C-alpha positions as CSV (number, residue, x, y, z in Angstrom):
1,X,5.5,-22.3,-10.3
2,X,4.7,-19.7,-7.8
3,X,1.5,-18.5,-6.0
4,X,1.9,-15.0,-4.7
5,X,-1.3,-15.0,-2.6
6,X,-2.6,-18.0,-0.6
7,X,-4.2,-18.6,2.8
8,X,-2.9,-21.8,4.4
9,X,-5.5,-21.4,7.2
10,X,-8.3,-21.9,4.6
11,X,-9.2,-24.9,2.5
12,X,-11.3,-23.7,-0.4
13,X,-14.4,-25.6,0.9
14,X,-15.8,-24.0,4.1
15,X,-13.9,-21.1,5.7
16,X,-15.6,-21.3,9.1
17,X,-14.8,-25.0,9.5
18,X,-11.2,-24.4,8.1
19,X,-10.5,-21.7,10.7
20,X,-12.1,-23.9,13.5
21,X,-9.6,-26.6,12.6
22,X,-6.7,-24.4,13.7
23,X,-8.2,-22.2,16.5
24,X,-6.8,-24.3,19.4
25,X,-3.4,-24.6,17.6
26,X,-2.2,-24.8,14.0
27,X,-2.7,-28.3,12.7
28,X,0.7,-29.5,11.5
29,X,-0.6,-32.6,9.7
30,X,-2.9,-30.4,7.6
31,X,-0.2,-27.9,6.8
32,X,2.3,-30.6,5.8
33,X,-0.3,-32.3,3.6
34,X,-0.9,-29.0,1.8
35,X,2.8,-28.2,1.4
36,X,3.3,-31.7,0.0
37,X,0.6,-31.0,-2.5
38,X,2.3,-27.8,-3.6
39,X,5.7,-29.7,-3.8
40,X,4.1,-32.4,-6.0
41,X,2.7,-29.8,-8.4
42,X,6.1,-28.1,-8.7
43,X,5.6,-24.9,-6.7
44,X,8.8,-23.3,-5.5
45,X,7.5,-20.0,-4.0
46,X,4.4,-19.2,-1.9
47,X,3.3,-15.9,-0.3
48,X,0.7,-16.2,2.4
49,X,-2.0,-13.5,3.1
50,X,-1.8,-14.3,6.8
51,X,-4.0,-15.3,9.7
52,X,-4.2,-14.5,13.4
53,X,-3.8,-18.2,14.6
54,X,-0.2,-18.8,13.6
55,X,-1.0,-21.2,10.7
56,X,1.1,-19.2,8.2
57,X,3.9,-18.9,10.8
58,X,4.1,-22.7,11.1
59,X,3.8,-23.1,7.3
60,X,6.8,-20.8,6.8
61,X,8.8,-22.8,9.3
62,X,8.0,-26.1,7.6
63,X,8.1,-25.1,4.0
64,X,11.9,-25.4,3.5
65,X,11.5,-29.1,4.2
66,X,9.5,-29.3,1.0
67,X,11.9,-27.1,-1.1
68,X,9.5,-24.2,-0.9
69,X,10.4,-20.5,-0.2
70,X,7.5,-19.3,1.9
71,X,6.7,-15.7,2.8
72,X,4.1,-14.5,5.4
73,X,2.9,-11.3,7.1
74,X,2.2,-13.2,10.3
75,X,-1.2,-11.6,10.5
76,X,-3.2,-9.2,8.4
77,X,-3.9,-5.8,10.1
78,X,-7.3,-4.2,9.8
79,X,-9.1,-1.1,11.2
80,X,-11.7,-2.1,13.7
81,X,-15.2,-1.5,12.2
82,X,-13.9,-2.3,8.7
83,X,-13.3,-5.5,6.7
84,X,-10.8,-8.0,8.1
85,X,-12.0,-9.1,11.5
86,X,-12.6,-12.7,10.5
87,X,-8.9,-13.3,9.9
88,X,-6.8,-10.4,11.0
89,X,-5.8,-8.4,14.1
90,X,-7.4,-5.0,14.5
91,X,-6.5,-1.5,15.7
92,X,-8.5,1.5,16.6
93,X,-5.9,4.3,17.3
94,X,-2.8,4.6,15.1
95,X,-0.5,4.0,18.0
96,X,-2.1,0.5,18.2
97,X,-1.4,0.0,14.5
98,X,2.3,1.0,15.0
99,X,2.5,-1.5,17.9
100,X,1.2,-4.3,15.7
101,X,3.8,-3.5,13.0
102,X,6.6,-3.6,15.6
103,X,5.3,-6.9,17.0
104,X,5.4,-8.3,13.5
105,X,9.1,-7.9,13.4
106,X,9.5,-11.1,15.5
107,X,7.6,-13.3,13.0
108,X,6.8,-11.6,9.6
109,X,8.5,-11.1,6.3
110,X,6.2,-8.2,5.3
111,X,3.1,-6.3,6.4
112,X,-0.4,-6.9,5.1
113,X,-3.0,-4.2,5.5
114,X,-6.7,-4.5,4.8
115,X,-7.9,-1.2,3.4
116,X,-11.2,-1.9,1.6
117,X,-14.1,-4.3,1.5
118,X,-14.7,-7.3,-0.8
119,X,-16.4,-7.6,-4.1
120,X,-20.1,-8.2,-3.5
121,X,-20.8,-11.3,-5.6
122,X,-24.6,-10.6,-5.3
123,X,-24.4,-7.1,-6.8
124,X,-22.3,-6.1,-9.8
125,X,-20.2,-3.0,-9.2
126,X,-20.6,-3.0,-5.4
127,X,-18.0,-3.4,-2.7
128,X,-19.0,-4.8,0.7
129,X,-17.7,-1.8,2.7
130,X,-16.2,1.7,2.4
131,X,-12.4,2.0,2.1
132,X,-10.2,3.5,4.8
133,X,-9.5,7.2,4.5
134,X,-6.7,8.0,2.0
135,X,-4.5,9.7,4.6
136,X,-4.8,6.7,7.0
137,X,-3.9,4.4,4.1
138,X,-0.8,6.4,3.3
139,X,0.2,6.7,6.9
140,X,-0.1,2.9,7.4
141,X,2.2,2.2,4.5
142,X,4.7,4.8,5.6
143,X,4.8,3.4,9.1
144,X,5.5,-0.2,7.8
145,X,8.1,1.1,5.4
146,X,9.8,3.0,8.2
147,X,10.0,-0.3,10.1
148,X,11.8,-1.9,7.1
149,X,8.8,-3.9,5.7
150,X,7.3,-4.2,2.3
151,X,3.5,-3.8,2.2
152,X,0.8,-6.0,0.7
153,X,-2.5,-4.3,0.5
154,X,-5.9,-6.0,0.2
155,X,-7.6,-3.3,-1.9
156,X,-10.6,-3.0,-4.2
157,X,-12.0,0.1,-5.9
158,X,-10.4,3.2,-7.2
159,X,-10.2,5.2,-3.9
160,X,-8.4,2.6,-1.9
161,X,-6.0,1.6,-4.7
162,X,-5.1,5.2,-5.6
163,X,-4.3,6.0,-2.0
164,X,-2.2,2.9,-1.6
165,X,-0.3,3.7,-4.8
166,X,0.2,7.2,-3.7
167,X,1.7,5.9,-0.5
168,X,4.2,3.7,-2.3
169,X,2.6,0.3,-1.6
170,X,4.5,-2.7,-2.8
171,X,1.6,-4.9,-4.0
172,X,-2.1,-4.5,-4.7
173,X,-4.2,-7.7,-4.0
174,X,-7.4,-8.2,-5.9
175,X,-8.0,-4.7,-7.3
176,X,-11.6,-4.9,-8.4
177,X,-13.3,-2.3,-10.5
178,X,-10.3,-0.2,-11.4
179,X,-10.8,2.6,-13.9
180,X,-8.4,3.4,-16.8
181,X,-7.0,6.4,-14.8
182,X,-6.1,4.1,-11.9
183,X,-4.6,1.5,-14.2
184,X,-2.3,4.2,-15.6
185,X,-1.3,5.2,-12.0
186,X,-0.6,1.5,-11.3
187,X,1.6,1.2,-14.4
188,X,3.5,4.3,-13.4
189,X,4.1,3.1,-9.9
190,X,6.5,0.4,-8.5
191,X,3.6,-1.7,-7.2
192,X,2.8,-5.2,-8.5
193,X,-0.8,-6.1,-9.1
194,X,-2.0,-9.6,-8.0
195,X,-5.5,-9.7,-9.4
196,X,-6.7,-13.2,-8.1
197,X,-9.2,-13.7,-10.9
198,X,-10.0,-17.3,-10.1
199,X,-11.8,-16.2,-7.0
200,X,-14.4,-15.0,-9.5
201,X,-14.0,-17.5,-12.3
202,X,-14.2,-20.6,-10.1
203,X,-17.5,-19.5,-8.8
204,X,-19.3,-19.3,-12.1
205,X,-21.8,-22.1,-12.4
206,X,-21.6,-23.3,-8.8
207,X,-25.0,-21.8,-7.9
208,X,-23.8,-20.0,-4.8
209,X,-23.8,-16.6,-6.4
210,X,-25.7,-15.4,-9.5
211,X,-23.8,-15.9,-12.8
212,X,-25.4,-12.7,-14.1
213,X,-23.2,-10.9,-11.6
214,X,-20.1,-13.1,-11.8
215,X,-19.8,-13.2,-15.6
216,X,-19.7,-9.4,-16.2
217,X,-17.4,-9.0,-13.1
218,X,-14.9,-11.5,-14.5
219,X,-15.1,-9.8,-17.9
220,X,-14.4,-6.4,-16.4
221,X,-11.4,-7.8,-14.5
222,X,-10.0,-9.6,-17.5
223,X,-10.2,-6.4,-19.5
224,X,-8.5,-4.4,-16.7
225,X,-5.7,-6.9,-16.6
226,X,-5.2,-6.7,-20.3
227,X,-5.2,-2.9,-20.2
228,X,-2.8,-2.8,-17.3
229,X,-0.4,-5.2,-19.1
230,X,-0.5,-3.0,-22.2
231,X,0.4,0.0,-20.1
232,X,3.4,-1.8,-18.7
233,X,2.1,-2.6,-15.2
234,X,3.7,-5.4,-13.3
235,X,1.3,-8.3,-12.8
236,X,1.9,-11.4,-10.7
237,X,0.1,-14.7,-10.3
238,X,-1.7,-15.2,-7.0
239,X,-4.9,-17.2,-6.6
240,X,-6.1,-16.4,-3.1
241,X,-5.9,-20.2,-2.6
242,X,-8.1,-21.3,0.3
243,X,-11.0,-19.0,-0.8
244,X,-14.2,-20.8,-1.8
245,X,-13.6,-23.2,-4.7
246,X,-9.9,-22.1,-5.0
247,X,-8.1,-25.2,-3.9
248,X,-4.4,-25.2,-2.8
249,X,-2.1,-25.9,-5.6
250,X,-4.8,-26.3,-8.3
251,X,-5.9,-22.7,-7.7
252,X,-2.4,-21.4,-8.5
253,X,-2.4,-23.4,-11.7
254,X,-5.9,-22.2,-12.6
255,X,-4.9,-18.5,-12.0
256,X,-1.8,-18.8,-14.3
257,X,-3.8,-20.5,-17.0
258,X,-6.5,-17.8,-16.9
259,X,-3.9,-15.0,-17.0
260,X,-2.1,-16.6,-19.9
261,X,-5.3,-16.7,-21.9
262,X,-5.9,-13.0,-21.1
263,X,-2.4,-11.8,-21.9
264,X,-1.8,-14.0,-25.0
265,X,1.6,-14.1,-26.6
266,X,4.2,-12.9,-24.2
267,X,2.1,-13.8,-21.1
268,X,4.9,-15.9,-19.6
269,X,7.3,-13.0,-19.8
270,X,4.8,-10.6,-18.2
271,X,4.0,-13.0,-15.4
272,X,7.6,-14.0,-14.7
273,X,8.6,-10.3,-14.4
274,X,5.8,-9.7,-11.9
275,X,6.4,-12.9,-10.0
276,X,10.1,-12.1,-9.7
277,X,9.4,-8.6,-8.5
278,X,7.1,-10.0,-5.8
279,X,9.6,-12.6,-4.6
280,X,12.5,-10.1,-4.6
281,X,10.5,-7.5,-2.7
282,X,8.8,-9.8,-0.2
């Protein structure tokens, strides 16, 4: 069992309260309890999406005690004025981005970049903000690669994903609303797609967001995953655990179950290939 995208800093219930828990210092007891939950459920590998308070750093340090291989970017990096400020560290000028990448060498296994907004769960087909310019995306990936890092990209929409793939990104996280052309580009690339479908599916019926938006969005994403797999794209299992209603441990199991239903016969082989590629690269 692996989960290729979690956030130890979050708890799946209330993101503001979860972050407040760790702001003064990472809470070791909470982290140990969560790692024990993963151990009990049989997880052997976890990849964190990062946070700026050091929660993922402490989790990575403690995880071997629980028989878990844990990989972390230390902190996500975002462009000031764009999505990511609630959890990451920001830059304005590119020289500041380069400095953050170099700082990460002391604590990170890879670099995570935030290059687009989120899915708007109130409005089908809409993202919450514009993506970064394609050239900047490509330059960010090249800089991280030059420093010896693999790159995880939070990316939704064709523009951000195409730019990331053109830049040689190592993984695409989320990847909402991808067209057939972009799915073909994904399949032809070396990147692994981590679609995090339970962040949509686990919201259906909860009343927080309209189901008339969530249901077609999940249907679109399910269809895109099926198409991508048929094209030969590498797909890995990551739940975004810690996001609302995506609980640690259970979220990873929910994501794998959903992906297995989508992919049908041969699903385990597809996912094992993608998961192995993630763990080898990160």
